[in-house]
C-alpha positions as a Markdown table, in Angstrom:
| # | Residue | x | y | z |
|---|---|---|---|---|
| 1 | Met | 147.8 | 107.9 | 109.7 |
| 2 | Lys | 146.5 | 111.0 | 111.4 |
| 3 | Ala | 142.8 | 111.7 | 112.0 |
| 4 | Lys | 141.1 | 114.9 | 113.0 |
| 5 | Thr | 137.9 | 115.0 | 114.8 |
| 6 | Asn | 135.3 | 117.4 | 113.3 |
| 7 | Arg | 133.4 | 118.7 | 116.3 |
| 8 | Asp | 130.9 | 120.7 | 114.2 |
| 9 | Val | 127.5 | 120.4 | 116.1 |
| 10 | Gly | 125.8 | 120.7 | 112.7 |
| 11 | Leu | 127.0 | 117.2 | 111.9 |
| 12 | Ile | 125.4 | 115.6 | 114.9 |
| 13 | Gly | 122.8 | 113.0 | 113.9 |
| 14 | Arg | 123.6 | 113.1 | 110.2 |
| 15 | Gln | 125.3 | 109.7 | 110.3 |
| 16 | Leu | 127.7 | 110.6 | 107.4 |
| 17 | Tyr | 129.7 | 107.4 | 107.9 |
| 18 | Ser | 128.5 | 104.2 | 109.5 |
| 19 | His | 130.8 | 102.3 | 112.0 |
| 20 | Thr | 131.0 | 99.5 | 109.4 |
| 21 | Ser | 132.0 | 101.8 | 106.6 |
| 22 | Leu | 134.7 | 103.5 | 108.6 |
| 23 | Val | 136.2 | 100.2 | 109.7 |
| 24 | Arg | 136.1 | 98.8 | 106.1 |
| 25 | Thr | 137.8 | 101.9 | 104.7 |
| 26 | Ile | 140.6 | 101.8 | 107.4 |
| 27 | Glu | 141.3 | 98.2 | 106.7 |
| 28 | His | 141.2 | 98.7 | 103.0 |
| 29 | Glu | 143.8 | 101.5 | 103.1 |
| 30 | Arg | 145.9 | 99.7 | 105.7 |
| 31 | Met | 146.2 | 96.8 | 103.3 |
| 32 | His | 147.5 | 99.1 | 100.6 |
| 33 | Val | 150.1 | 100.5 | 102.9 |
| 34 | Met | 151.3 | 97.0 | 103.8 |
| 35 | Gln | 151.3 | 96.1 | 100.0 |
| 36 | Leu | 153.5 | 99.1 | 99.3 |
| 37 | Gln | 155.8 | 98.3 | 102.1 |
| 38 | Val | 156.3 | 94.7 | 101.0 |
| 39 | Phe | 156.3 | 95.1 | 97.2 |
| 40 | Gly | 156.9 | 98.7 | 96.5 |
| 41 | Lys | 154.8 | 100.5 | 93.8 |
| 42 | Pro | 152.7 | 98.2 | 91.5 |
| 43 | Lys | 154.6 | 97.5 | 88.3 |
| 44 | Ser | 151.5 | 96.9 | 86.1 |
| 45 | Leu | 147.8 | 97.5 | 85.9 |
| 46 | Glu | 147.3 | 93.8 | 86.5 |
| 47 | Gln | 149.3 | 93.9 | 89.7 |
| 48 | Glu | 147.4 | 97.0 | 90.8 |
| 49 | Gly | 144.1 | 95.2 | 90.1 |
| 50 | Gly | 145.2 | 92.3 | 92.2 |
| 51 | Trp | 146.0 | 94.6 | 95.0 |
| 52 | Glu | 142.5 | 96.2 | 94.9 |
| 53 | Arg | 140.9 | 92.7 | 94.9 |
| 54 | Gly | 143.1 | 91.8 | 97.9 |
| 55 | Ala | 142.2 | 95.0 | 99.8 |
| 56 | Tyr | 138.5 | 94.4 | 99.2 |
| 57 | Ala | 138.8 | 90.8 | 100.2 |
| 58 | Ser | 140.4 | 91.8 | 103.5 |
| 59 | Glu | 137.5 | 94.0 | 104.5 |
| 60 | Asp | 135.0 | 91.4 | 105.6 |
| 61 | Gln | 137.7 | 89.4 | 107.5 |
| 62 | Phe | 138.9 | 92.4 | 109.4 |
| 63 | Leu | 135.4 | 93.6 | 110.2 |
| 64 | Ser | 134.6 | 90.2 | 111.7 |
| 65 | His | 137.9 | 90.4 | 113.7 |
| 66 | Phe | 137.2 | 94.0 | 114.8 |
| 67 | Asn | 133.7 | 93.0 | 116.0 |
| 68 | Gly | 135.0 | 90.0 | 118.0 |
| 69 | Arg | 133.9 | 87.4 | 115.6 |
| 70 | Ala | 137.4 | 86.2 | 114.4 |
| 71 | Gly | 137.5 | 82.9 | 112.9 |
């Protein structure tokens, strides 16, 4: 994944994304990349729904780990 830093000074202090929101989004999408690598494309809407539930479920656990509260 590539990220580009937007250095527009007009954005300073606007808090467009919180630290927590960004970490959750990165983990959620990381989980989808892993799912695709292991299983390939989802073969049904039910499987796709399961992947979404799994990605959402991983967010809190990863956030705790990221903040040093793994357990």
